[in-house]
Each structure stands twice: as C-alpha cells, then as structure tokens.
TORNU-224236 format. One record per atom (N, C-alpha, C): residue in one letter; y negated, z, x negated. Coordinates in pm, whole numbers, plus 50000, padded with zeros to 5 digits. Example, Ala and Ser with C-alpha at 12.3 -4.5 7.8 and 13.67 -1.06 7.14 Angstrom:
% TORNU-224236
A505695078048681A504505078048770A503305078048680S502255070848715S501065071448633S499975078748710
% end
This chain:
% TORNU-224236
M501334997749910M500035000049983M498824999949915N498865000449791N497805000149712N497074987049709V497734974149752V497004965549793V495894966849870L496404972749988L495604974850113L494274981150099T494384989650029T493015000150005T492344991849912K492894982849815K491984974049723K491054965049791F491884959449872F491614946449940F490764944950062V491184955950159V490454956450274V488884957750272S488564968850162S487074969450142S486434958350113F486964948750043F485804936050050F486634921350102L487164926750195L487804912950261L486564907850345A485704914550381A484274905750459A483784898450380V483684901050245V482734892950154V483674885350038L485074881450063L485724875049980L485494862050000C484834856550106C484624843450116C482814842050093V481994848450033V481134847549994V480424847349856V481564851249763V481374851749658V482194843549546D482124839549437D482764829949364D484344831949366G485144822549417G486544825649419G486984829349305A486634829249195A487254830449061A487714846849076H486884854349160H487274871649152H488264874049250A488654865849323A489834867949416A490964856949407A490914849249280A492074840949270A493634847049245T494284843449322T495774848949300T496464836749294S496194826149331S497184814849326S497264804049209G498474801349194G498804791749109G499424780249176L498624776049271L499234764349354L498744752849321R499484745149320R499134731449240R499184720249358P498174714649404P498194705149513P498614690449470A499234684149566A499994670649548A498864662349463N497724660249536N496614653449463N495574662949417A495434660549305A494284671449242A492964668849276N492524657449348N491244654549410N491194657749536A492204660049602A492174665749741A492074680449771T491524683549875T491074696549906T492454702549965S492964714449904S494284720649927S494434729950046R495284729650122R495584741550237R496394748550194V496454760850262V497464770650200V498274773150319S499514772050330S500494776050423S500194792550459M500504795650580M500414808550606M501434815850588A502794806250562A503754818850512A503754817450380V503614826150296V503754823750135V505174831050098S505874821050039S507214825249992S506904832949860P507614845349861P507444855549754P508554846449611A509484839349662A510184836149539A509524823349488S508554816549563S507634805049482S506594813649401M506164820049461M505014829349375M505664832949222N506894840849249N507504845049127N507854834049025A508374821349076A508514811749006A507334804948932R506244808148995R504964800648887R504444814348815R505064824048817R504814836848744R503094837848750V502484837748848V501024842748871V501004856648819P499834860848743P499634874148703P499394883948820T499584894248821T499464905648914T498174903748948M497364911449073M496134909549103M495294920649018V496034929848964V495464941148860V494904931448728S495854922448674S495464916748561S494394905448586A494714896548734A493524890948780A492244894148800K492324904948846K490844913448863K490114916248699T491074920248613T490514924748481T490154909948403A490774900048424A490364888948349A489104882548405A489124882048543A487964876348613A486814882248567A486954895648555A485524902248494A485064896248355T486164890848280T485524885948155T485184870848181V485174864848263V485034850748282V483704845848330A482604838048283A481764833948303A481864824648454T481124830448565T481134820248673T480034813548727T480024804848789T479024798448840T478384805048973T477264803949049T476814807049152T477074798549255T477884803549367T478104794549506T477214799749598S476914788649681S476084795949806S477204802649919S476454812749983S476954820350053S477744814150172T477514802150201T478184794750316T479004785650265S479194780050130S480304769750080S481664773550095S481984787750081S483384794550110S483784797250235L482954794250325L483244797450458L484124787450540L485294786950633L485614779350704L484744768850758T485294754050740T484284745950818T484494750150958Q483844743451057Q484424746551221Q485714741751240N486364729451210N487624727251230N488894736251171E488584739751055E489334749650969E489224763151067C488054768651096C488054780351154C488904779651281V488604769951365V489224764851489V490974765951484E491104758551390E492554755951328E493504770951303Q492904775951195Q493504788751140Q493484797551267Y492224799751323Y492234811751426Y493164810851532T493354795851581T494174792051683T495954793251623E495924793451504E497494792751457E497784810451449C496774819451415C496614833951410C496864837251560I496214834851641I496104839051771I497324837451824K497714826551848K499244819751923K500294825051833A500254832051749A501334839651671A502394843451786S503614845251781S504544852451866S504314866551892D503764874251790D503224893051805D501904890451804V501164879051890V499644883251917V499814877052060C499194864652099C498954861052213C500304852252257G501014846852174G502054838752222G501664824452192F502634814852193F502234801952181F501604794352307E501754798452407E501124794752561E500094803752579F499784815052512F498854824452546F499574834852674E500674834752690E501494841152779E501224854852757E500634860552644E500624876652664E499044880952655C498254866652679C496614871552701C496144862452794T496644866852911T496154855753035T494794861753106T494564876253059T493074879253095T492494880952985S491134884653014S490494887052876S490454899352846E490824909452912E491434924352835E492694922252795L493484916052819L494684914752729L494254906352612F493554900052597F493004892252499F492404900552395Y491434907252447Y490954918552346Y491654928052284A492684931652370A493814941052308A494604935252180K494554922552182K495534913452062K494524909451954K493084907752000K492184901051908K491944906951762P492244920851758P491954926951613P493124920551506Q494004916351552Q495174911651474Q494604897451394C493554892451437C493024878651377C491714883151341N491214893351333N489644896751260N489514891451132G490624888451052G490594887050913G490194875150900V490674864950982V490414847751007V488974847651045L488504855951174L487224855351214L486204856751111L486424866251023L485594871350903L485074858450820Q486154848950812Q485844838150731Q485214827050796C484694829050921C484304815851015C482784816351004G482094802550981G480724802951009G480254803151164S479224803751195S478594804551329S478964793751422D479144782451345D479614770751447D481174772251499G481904778151402G483434779151459G483364790151542I482654800451529I482784813251627I482264808951768N481344798851759N480984793951850N481894784051957A482424776951909A483424768351940A484634777552001L484834786951936L486074795151987L485564805452097F484414812552080F484084822152177F482884819352286G482004808252233G480794803952304G479724812452297T479754818152171T478364824452089T478724824251958T477414824451878T477684823951759T477664836751666S477264847251729S477604861951660S478604870051710T479234876151636T480494882451683T480304897651717T478924899451675T478314909451769T478034912151896N478334899351974N477944897352093N479554897152174L480404900152107L481864898552177L482314910652283S481704923552227S482154933752319S481374932052440N480464923752477N479344924652585N480214925752710K479694931252813K480514931752942K479274932353035N479674925553155N478784922253263N478604937053375S478204933053498S477954948353576S479374950953646N480144941353638N481524943853670N482774947953603D482064951953452D482614956153343D483734946253296E483324933153303E484354922353252E483404916853146Y484294914753033Y483964906652951Y483324894752959V481974893352880V481524881852892V481814869452796Y482384870952701Y482984862052594Y484654866652573P485224855152552P484714840252545P484704833052680T483494827252673T483294819052806T484104809652853A484014806952965A485024797653022A485024784552955G484274778352913G484234764752833G484554764652713S484834779052628S485024779052494S486364776752502I486984773752373I488284770552342I489184784352369L488694792252337L489484806252371L489404809252555G488534806952583G488154809952719G489264799452801Q489434784752762Q490194779152829Q491684781752790F491844784452676F493394790752643F493954801652758I492824813452777I493224822752858I493404816753009E492554807353028E492604802453183E494014796353211A494214785653119A495704781353108A496774788653075G496524800053009G497974808352987G497954815653126A496754817953224A497154824553341A497934814953445I497464800953448I498024793253525I499424789053499N499674787353377N500904780953329N501804791553330N501494802053312N502644814753285N502804822353403R502624819353524R502654826253663R504534827453671Y504644841153723Y506074842253750Y506054838653925D507334834853930D507604834854089D508324850954133T508324854754263T508734865954296T509904876054218S510774867254215S512144872854157S511754875054015T511244866753934T511154864353798T510114876453774C509294877953847C508004888953851C508754903253860V509704904053942V510404916053929V511334921653842K512154911053814K513114915053688K511994913053574R511374908253516R510344909753418R509724923153415V509064927753492V508064939953511V509194949553511T510284950653581T511144960253603T511644964553453S512234951853376S512904950853278S511954957953159C510654955453157C509514960853079C509474977253072L509504979653213L508964993853232L510235003053203K511384996253183K512465005353165K512835004053008K512154999352969K512345000252792K512315016852754D512815021152645D512945032852609D511375039052583T510515029452534T509345031252502T508255031952593V508605028252713V507785030152815V508135040552925C509075036853035C509225047853115C510735052253113G511595044053020G512875047753008G513925038853121E515095040853101E516035033253154E516265039053315D515985053653311D516285057953441D514855064253487F513885059653409F512635062853457F512125076653430E512985082753337E512505095253321E511225100053247L510555090253195L509335090653183L508335088153257C508865084553345C507525081653483C508055087253601T508475099453626T508395108453719T507345112653842T506125109053769T505135111153877T504195099853839N503195097753972N502035089553965N501175087453843A501015099053812A499955103353696A500815095953553E502165098553552E502915093453444E502995078653434F503465074153554F503455060653545F502085051953532K501055057353597K499945048953545K499645048653380K500045059853326K499885059853148K500795052953129Q502015048153144Q502825040553080Q502825028453131R502355020853233R502515010453301R501705000553176V500655006153098V499864997053042V500524988352938F501804993552887F502584986952802F503304973552884C502914973652995C503584962453076C502714952553133E501244954453100E500454950053171E500114933853164S500794928053027S500824913653036S501854905453148N502844915353157N503804909453241N503454911453378I502724922853422I502344924753568I501054912953577A500384910353495A499214901753502A499714889753550R501044884353515R501304872353571R502154870253691C502424883453785C502784881453909C501894876953993Q502294869554109Q501724869554207Q501624875354317S500974874854423S500674883854546S501834886654590D502984880054619D504204882754677D505124893054573G505204889454464G506134897954352G505074913354354L503814911354335L503114925454337L503444934754452T503484926054574T503724933054703T505424940554689E506164933454638E507384937554623E507624949754527L506864948154420L507074958154323L506084969754382F504974969954409F503824979054437F503784983354574G504144977254673G503994980154793G502574970854874S502034966154772S500544961454802S500294952954682T499004945654682T498554939054570T497464945254539N497344957454562N495984965754529N496784975154423L496184968254272L496774975154172L496064986854140S494944990554189S494295004454148S494955014354231S495875011854325S496355023854400S497885024554330M498455037854353M500005038254298M500595030754390P501945027554338P502955025954404P503495032054548T503615024954648T503805030054776T505365036454760S505425047854848S506915050954830S508385041954866T508315035354948T508905025455005T509245012054908S508195010754802S508294999854722S509185003454597R509654990654548R510634991654432R510455003254340L509075000954272L508385010854181L508495026154222G508065025954354G507975039954413G509205049254404I510275039554460I511915045454459I511925048154342L511625039554225L512295043254093L511675055654031I510615056754075I509645069054026I510275081654112S510645079754216S511105093854288S512795094054216E513495085554209E514775085754149E514575091154012G513545088953913G513635092253794G513395105553788A512785109753907A512145123953898A513185133653942D514035129054018D515415138054067D516205138953950L516645129353879L517295126853757L516995135153641A515675134553615A515015142353524A515055158053539A515005161753682A515165178653699A516705181053681V517435174553691V518955176453657V518945175453496N518265171553434N518485167053283N516935170953209A516565184753246A515235190353208A514885188553051V515665193252989V515965193152814V515795181452750S516705169552812S516725158152794S515605149652797T514915151452911T513855143852951T512635149452882C512385162152860C511385168352773C511435163152642Y512355159752576Y512605157052445Y512015141252413K512765135152551K512195119652540K510675120652558V510195128252635V508785126552670V508005128752518A508545138252463A507635145952336A507985135552217D508935128552179D509205121452087D508475106652143Q508535101752253Q507565090052264Q506115091052252C505915105452288C504315107452265C504155108652109I504945112752020I504695113051894I504535101451844L505585092951855L505545079951796L504405070151848S503945072451988S502875065552019S501665067951958A501905080451930A500335086551873A500015080051727C501255081551653C501605076851522C501615059851483T501685054251606T501945038651581T500805030751535A499725032851559A498685022951513A498375030151381N498345041151337N497845043151185N498945052351148P500325048351104P501445056851077P500905066850968Y500285065550881Y499725071750761Y499085085050791K498515085750934K497965097850976K499015109850992C500285104450995C501275113451036C502655116650923I502015110950826I503005112950681I502265119950574T503125131950541T502535144050471T502265134350321D501265140550273D500415135650140D500065117150098S499875112750239S499125098950253S497935102150191S497405094850134S495965096150089S494985091750198M493625097450202M492925094150329M492425081250306A491875078750186A491765063750139A492505052750212L493785055150206L495055047350270L494855049250409V494635060750442V494395062150622V493135053150652N492075056950574N490835049050621N491055035050611A491665026750522A491995015950508A492845009450612T493895017450659T494335013350747T493875012050899D492715020550934D492065020651050D491245008451041A490825006250920A489824994150902A490584979450919A491844979950855A492614967750883A492994964751035N493144976351087N493414976851251N492324968551335E491214975651271E489974968951350E489274957351291G489954949851188G489484938351133G488324938151083K487874952051020K486884954250958K486394956250816A485594956650749A485414962450610A485404977050581L486464978650470L485984992350455L485094995750353P484095006850420P482805011550333P483475017450197P482755013050092P483095017449942P483385032149944E482465038250013E482475053249992E483815058650045Q484425052150163Q485815054150216Q486945051650117A486535042350057A487945034950002A488055044749824N486835047849788N486785051849663N486545067049632A485815071349726A485215087349711A486315096349740S487035096649844S487965106349866S489455107449806T489675118049760T490865122149711T491585129449775D491395132949926D492145141950006D493295133150021V494155142650068V495205137650109V495785144750255V496665137950326V496885143050474V498205155350464T497885165850496T498575177250507T499525178850629S500345187750625S500995188150756S500015196850883K499095202750837K498115208650939K497465198950976V497315189250892V496365179550954V497195170951059I498315165151029I499245163251109I499475167851238S499755180151218S499845189851359S498535187151452G497345189551375G496345188151465G495865174251527F496375162351464F496285148651507F497135147151625I498455150851591I499235150651716I499085161351820R498495170151797R498225179851926R497045171851995N496045168151943N494905159952028N495625147452107A496585140352051A497125131752123A498085135152256C498735147052198C500015151852298C500195164952348A498935172452345A499185186252390A499195186152539E498405176852595E498365178052761E499735168452798T499985160152772T501265151352771T502715162252782I502585170752643I504135175752643I503685190252715G502615194652668G502455208052753G502275209252898G501665199452939G501735198453066G502945193253136N503725192253081N505255184753148N505895193553197K506525193653316K507135204153388K508365204553331Y508955196153304Y510395196053239Y510375204853100C509325202453024C509155209452896C509065224852919Y508045226553035Y507845240253054Y509435248253097A510005239153188A511555245053202A512385247653081T512185237452997T513045240252865T512925250352781V511385252452760V511275264652683V511095279952772N511395279252913N511595289452991N512835290453081E513795291953022E515045292953040E515515281553183G514925273353177G515475261553303G514505266953441K513455276153437K512635276553542K511635266553542M511415261853670M510725251153712M509405260253715P508105252753685P506765260653694P506185257253833T505485265753859T504495265353974T503315258553932A502565253554034A501285245354000A500365251853905S500365264153945S499115272853853S499885278053728Q500905275353704Q501755282253605Q501685267253500L501765254753573L501515241353470L500425239453426T499275242153485T497755242353468T497405250353363D498005263653346D497565274053268D497485271353116P496035270953067P495955266452917P496865272852828D497115287952855D497965292552740D499535289252759N499865285152890N501115280052913N501425268152836R500195259352846R500385246352807R500505246552647D499645256052582D499765257852453D500995261052383D501655272952477D502775278952413D503815266952429V503915259052542V505125249452557V504925237452454Y503695236852450Y503795222952330Y503965227852201A503575240852151A504005244552035A505425245951992D506315251952106D507885253552112D508115238252110V507815229952169V508545218252169V508245209352028Y507175209352014Y506635202651866Y507375209151791S507595220051750S508255226751621S509735221951640V510115218251750V512025214551766V511875199751729R510765191451786R511115177251772R510405170751668M509695176451580M509025170251468M509985174451334N511175167051363N512355171251293N512455158351154T513405155551105T513735146051027T513955134751071A514595134151197A514625122151260A513475115551299I512545121051349I511195116551392I510545112651302R510485117451180R509655115051064R510215100550997D511735099951012D512175089250954D511775076651037K511745078451182K511005070951263K509335063951224I508845075951221I507455072351184I507165064851008Q508105069650936Q508325062650805Q508465044950817K509425044350920K509745030250945K508435022150986L507765030251091L506435024251158L505645020751032A505185030950938A504525027550819A505245015650701D506655013150731D506965001750607D506614989850684D506704987850833D506844977950881D505174974750885F504424985050873F502884979450888F502614978450780D503054980450649D502944979250510D503154965050491K504354958150532K504894944550515K503834936550585K503594938350699K502674930850788K501374926650747T500864939650683T499304938750657T499294931750489K500374933550416K500184926050287K500304912350321E501134907150390E501424894150408E500114887250470K499424894450542K497884891150626K496984889350486C497024900250428C496084899150314C496294891150218T497514888750172T497964875450090T497384863850124D498014860150250D497284847250304D495664846950330T495154856750362T493804855650354T493204853250233I493394860550133I492674860549978I493124845449957M494414842149930M494744828949873M494024816449952S493974819450093S493184808150180S491874808450116C491154818650113C489814819250049C489394812949937A490514816949831A490284813949692A490714801949687M491554793149748M491684778849728M490614772649785R489904777349894R488634769049901R487504772149845S487164780949780S486074786249695S486284785149533C487374785949481C487294783049339C488124774049287G487244768149197G487704753149149G487694743849214S486684743349321S486404729449393S487874731349492G488814741449511G489954741749598G491174735649520V490964733749405V492024727649323V492734740849261G494104743149260G494774755049228G494334756949065S495174742548993S495144745648873S493794746348781L492564740448837L491394745248775L490754757748817C491354760848930C490784775348976C491704786648870Y492864786348829Y493634792348780Y493204792748596S492814778048550S492014778948427S490894788448421R490014786248510R488944792548538R488824808448503V489784813548590V490264827648598V490844830848442F492054824848405F492664831348309F492534825948174G491644815348174G491324810148049G491574794348015A490934787847975A491064771347974A492194767047916G492574775747800G493724771747732G495174775547791R495084780547908R496284786547975R496384776548105Q497714774848166Q498274764648246Q499164774548339M499124771248455M499994775548565M501424777148503G502464786948529G503644787348460G503794791448309D502564797048246D502624802048109D502964817248154
% end
C-alpha cells in the first residue's frame, strides 16, 4: 500500500507537470512517430519482462534530470480521449455495467461515480462538458428544489447513458420479483431467511443494497413486491416482502443468538468495507487518509500524507465501529435476549441508553474475533489490489501522453539517461 500513500497525494497534478517525473513505462509503440495509447489492463509479466526500474528509483532518477516546461493543458486528455477513457471506466462490470444496468437513475450513478474520478481529474473542461453538460466538476453535486441531481444533463453523454439504461434494462414482473428477492436474500443484505430484516426499519436500512434492482422494476412488479408503487412507504403485510419480513421475525425469535451474531457481523463488516484500514490495528493514519482520498477520487493534502506518524489502535477501532454499530447492535432485541439469558426486552428496555451500551459492549467483545478480523483483512487485500491497478493505469496513461511526446522509448531515455535503453 506504499504505492497508494505516495501517489494519491499527487494524482490531481500528475497530468499538469512534465511527465518525466511520473514515468513508469518502458512501453515501445509500434510506430515511434505515432501517439501511443495505454491499455487499461497492464500485464505484470510484460512489465517484468521489460525490467522497468521501480517507482522509487524512477523518482530518484527523475530528480536529477533536467526537464523542459510543458503547458498545464498539454498533458490533459483531449475531449475524445476523456470521453473514451471515462466511458471505459464507468461501463466496467463493477461500476455501472456495459449497458448502465447498475446506474439507471442519477442517484445510482453518483453512488458509482467516485470509482472513475481518477479519469475525470485528467479531463479538460471540454471533455467534462461533453460528459456532464457543465464545464466544472464543482457543479456536479448541485441539486434542484426536488432534491434531484442537476448533472449530468439529459442531453449530455452520461445523461443519455442513464436514460437508455433505465429504458433498456427494465424488468418484467417475474424477473423483477426474482432479481429483487434474490438480492435481498444475500447474506450481506437481509439474509436467506430475512433474519437481518425482521422489522420495517431494518428492511429500509438494508434495501439500499438492492436499489439498482428495484429501480428497474415496473409498476406491476413493484406492486407484487411492496403491495403498491409507493416506495416511500413500507411493504404491506400481505405483499411478498411484507410476508418475508414477518416470517423472518418469527424465525429470528427462535434463533436469537444466531440472529444477533449475524446482525453484529454484518454491521461490523459494512462499517469497515469502504476503508478497511480503519479497522486494522497498526495501520498508519497516512494510509487511512490516502484510502479515504482514493475512495472520493480526490487529491490527498500533503500534510495528511506526510505529517502523521500515528497508527490505528484497538481503541480507535472500537470507537469507530461503536459510532457505526452501537444503535444497530445495542438496539437489536435479539442481541438483548442473547446477553440477558433469552429474555426478550420491553420497548422501554430496548430504548434505554444504558441497556444499549451494555448489549453492544457484550456482543462486540464476542464478535470482534479472529474470524471477523480475517474477513476485514481480506477486504483490505482486495481494496489494495484494485487501487494499485487503477493507480498504475492512471500514472502510465498520463506519463505516456506527457513524457517524450508520448513515445515510450524517448520518455525512458529522458528519465533514466540517454545512454540507457528499455530492457537494460
């Protein structure tokens, strides 16, 4: 993760400085006079075969090489390049999907948008305008009086993607019921037996994980699932989802301990998913800050990258998870029963702050075990791998545009010395 902490801090300025300071590639284009493009998928084997020096040595070498001044706009993506690369990113299977099936509304799009902010940082105003219908990224969070996002506009490229996605990916009634129910029954949502959605309040909290499926349902499918098309209200008692919630509550009451532990585990993992390093002892605060910046697609301020030598302690982790889960775990009636010899609480007992604190503390001490820590470490490993790949792609793309006029061999020579060739 050292790569992340070093590079997130200057991601926003990589493409407005001479590319020699960011050169990592020994890629040789087929035609030395042609502008080279870098594939989004970088093969580790091919990079090893070219024996390109590490980023540490590149940084050291680049500091000793005299460079020429380039304009702040020459390294930015052209409008066509911006549109092409952003489209490739946003249509990835783990973002909006090739047919925008996961981004059929502006709200769903903005939930996925941060994953491609690294590309957007390299775009000029004309590219941003083509994508969103505005020339400034500071306008993107604007909402109208109905609390709806103003951008992307209907006539912009992304606006058309969202509209087409909503039309082309509609579910018929049977598909709607099947897909939404399947999504809700995932272990990370409501659970196979709806043990994590035993009340309307719990269901409302968990259904957000399936909004992309619900948004693709038409009126008949919504009525079958919710009892009406009014999604601001809870499912009726006779609707499919209303029955699942009721049955989940009955089953959870019989298996209070199991239900409580599932609630606790899911809450802890959900709290740690976005930035798993907040939940790993001895993680550096610089790494935590870099991860937050990477998630938001923003540059990391130098003082956050370099000044802090603090690390995450078990006390910090406990406080972080308490803020995220004290209400969910401490206010869960099955967790109350778990720590009180199977006795179900009255309404007043369940809302009592002292009781909630005691219940949360007891359950947290049991569930924050080796198994849950292993799962959090897996979250960190997956995030690490994905972020490094994005970082590498962004740096190589920028370097190949701005260094050596886009010619890999020339860029390599400028950074590592005229007498050295790629493969040395």
